[in-house]
C-alpha positions as CSV (number, residue, x, y, z in Angstrom):
1,M,11.7,57.7,-25.7
2,P,11.0,53.5,-26.1
3,D,13.2,52.0,-28.8
4,T,10.5,51.9,-30.9
5,R,9.7,52.6,-34.9
6,E,7.3,55.4,-33.9
7,G,10.0,57.1,-31.9
8,R,12.8,56.1,-34.3
9,D,11.2,58.3,-36.6
10,K,10.2,60.4,-34.9
11,K,13.9,60.9,-33.5
12,G,15.1,60.6,-37.4
13,H,12.5,63.9,-38.8
14,D,13.7,65.8,-35.3
15,E,17.3,65.7,-36.5
16,E,16.5,66.4,-40.3
17,K,14.8,68.7,-39.1
18,R,17.6,70.6,-37.3
19,Q,20.0,69.8,-39.8
20,R,17.4,71.6,-42.8
21,E,17.6,75.1,-39.7
22,Q,20.7,74.4,-39.3
23,E,21.8,74.8,-43.3
24,L,19.1,77.5,-43.8
25,E,21.1,79.1,-41.0
26,E,24.3,78.9,-43.1
27,D,22.6,79.8,-45.9
28,L,21.4,82.9,-44.4
29,E,25.2,83.6,-42.7
30,Y,26.5,83.8,-46.9
31,E,24.2,85.6,-48.4
32,K,24.9,88.5,-45.7
33,E,28.1,87.4,-46.1
34,A,27.4,87.8,-49.8
35,E,25.5,91.4,-49.6
36,K,28.3,92.4,-47.7
37,R,31.1,92.0,-50.1
38,R,29.1,92.9,-53.0
39,E,28.5,96.5,-51.1
40,E,32.0,96.8,-50.1
41,H,33.0,96.0,-54.1
42,E,30.5,98.5,-55.1
43,E,31.7,101.6,-52.8
44,A,35.2,100.6,-54.0
45,E,33.9,100.9,-57.5
46,E,32.4,104.5,-56.8
47,G,35.6,105.8,-55.3
48,L,37.5,104.7,-58.3
49,A,35.5,105.9,-60.3
50,Q,35.3,109.8,-58.4
51,D,39.3,109.4,-58.3
52,E,39.4,109.6,-62.2
């Protein structure tokens, strides 16, 4: 694409879109890991409650 204002704007928008998508993927992965930790914690608490 030639170096025009329109081309630079599109390139900037494309980069912003990729960055947002990456951030969303990272947030989703973080939420999945957090949910897994919560489930493991709940299972551990249930195990302790059964031992009492």
